[in-house]
N, C-alpha and C positions, 0 to 999 in steps of 0.2 A: 444416319446412325442415332442410335436413341442417348440421350444426355447421359451423361456418366457422373450426375450430382446426384450422389446419395443420401444428400439432405431434403430432397425433392420425393413424393410420393411416386409410385410408379404412374400411376396414369398420366401425373404431369410431365415427369420424363418422357414418354411417349407423344404426349403432344408435343412438346418441347422438338422432338425429333418430326415432325411431322408438319408442323408449320413452318420452321426454319426455311425451305425453299419460296417462302412468301416475303421472307425480310424485305428482298429487295423488290419487292412488286409494290403496287400501288393499293394493294388491299389494306384495310385498317382493323385494328385490332376489334374498333366498335361494331368491323361489318362482322365478323365472327363471334363476338357479342350478340348481336341481332340475330344471325344463322341459330344461337342455342338458346335464345330466348323462343323464335318462333317454333324448333324443333322439341323444347320442353313443353310448351304451351299446348302445343299439339296432341304430344300422348296426356297430358291431362284432361285436353277432352275426349280421347280416347276412352281413358277410365271413366268421365262423366256417361255416355253413352252405354256405359256396361256389357257392349257385346261381342271387343275385341279386347279383352285385357291382358292375353300375352302380347300382341302385338304391343298395346298400350306401355308395358315394361319395357318392351327392348327401346322403344323410342325414348324414354325417361331413360335411360341407362346410356344412350347415346348422346341424349343433351346433358347428362353430367359429366361424361367425357369430354364433349366439346365447350363446358364448362371451362376446362382449364387450357384451353388453344389461346383466348384473348390474352389474358396475362401472360402466358408466353410469349407471343409475337409481339408483346408490348415491351416487354423486356429485352428482347433479342434484338428487336429495332430499334429502339432508343425512343419508343412513340408512346410511352406511357402519359397519361393526363391524366388530371384532379375528374376530370368530365367522364372519362373513361371508365375509374375505378367506380367512380357514384352507379353509372350505369351497370355494370358489372353487377353491383351490391343490390341493385334495384330487379336486374334481371334474375338473380339467385332466389331473391325472396319471391317474386311473383310465379316462377316456376315450382318452389316448393309449396310453397301455401297453397295455389292451384293444385298440386300434385293430391294433398290431403283433402282438400273441399271436393276436388275432381271425383276421388275413390269414393268418399261419403255417399254423395250424391248418386252414383252408379249400383252403389250396394241398397237400396232403399227397396228395391222388389224384393232382396233376399234376408234385409234385415230389417224391414221397416224404415219409418222416418228416421229414428232413434241414429240409422246411419247417417244422415245427413248432419247430424246434431255434432256426431263423433269427430264426423272431417272437419267441420268447424270449429270445434273446439283445439282440435291438432294443428290446423289453420292457424288459429288467432293465437295459439302459443308460439306456432313458429315465427310471425311477422313479432311477435314481442320479443323473440329472441335474437331478431336479424336488428331491430332497434337498439337492442341494449347493446349487443355488441359493437354496432357501429357508433354509439356513443362511448365504449369503451378506447375504441381503436382510435377515435379522435381525442381524445383526453391521454391517453395511456401509449398510444402506438400500435402497430401491428401484433408484436411478440405478445403484446396482453390478451389476445383473442385467438392464439393459435394452436389449432386443434389436438387433441391427444394422438398420438402414429407408433404403430405398432408393424414392424418388419416392412415399412413402407407403406400401408395404407392409415389414412383417415378415418375417422370416425363417419364422414359423409358417406364414404364409399362404400357403406351398407347398402345403398340404393342399387348398388353393381348386383344384389342380389336378388331385387325383385322379379325377373324372369323366374327363377325357381318359386317364388312365393305365388307367384300368378301359377306356375305351371301344375302346382301340388295343391292348389285351389283353399290358398292359406289366407286371400286378401282379406277375409272379412276379420280373421285372429289379426292381421297386420294392424288392419284399422284399429281393432278397438286397444292393440297393442299402443298404438302413436296417440292416440284419445287419451292416454293415461301417461304416457314417457313425455309428450311434447309440453304438457303443462307442467311436469316436475321439472323438466330439463329449463323450461322458462322461471321456475323458482330457483334452480340453482345458480343462471346467469344472474338473476334479479340480487341474487345474494351479493355475487362479486361484483357487480356495478357497486350496489351500493356501499361493500368493504372498500374498495376502492377510491370512491368518494370520500371515503370515511376519512382514508390516510392522506389523501391530498388534501381535507380542509385542515 
């Protein structure tokens, strides 16, 4: 039965319902984090190959959904830990950064070497965002890094649309948008970090 906690995004509620049977087993949240990490890196590697973008997009969607399973299991089973939280954050960063870098690498034949640079720019910006958000969370709590939500969806849920992007051959446009949008988002998060630090001092 799906969780009825309306404060959670839809995918988190579904993840909670699916992992509830694991609460009384030896499966730990860190195992699910590892599965999400492996699946996500595999999806990124498929993008780097450039030959199976539709399959790569589906694998990334699966990885994005699996990202919710470890946290839900940890909360329901009472097995939350600082290590698990940090492992989850590191896995998120590796998969997301790897996704953009590998998309850029895989599009070199169609866009030229600039594609790799665009992927790197987006990936570095995302890495910076993860680092700043971690600093903000450590200093001001998880609420300070809460993502915008609308109708049960979060900003990161845009990745669920990735199969449509690849199906309609929009990956080059997606990469170009990411190479601009991710650095702009980094500037916004940097401003938030500096403002919070100024208020705290």
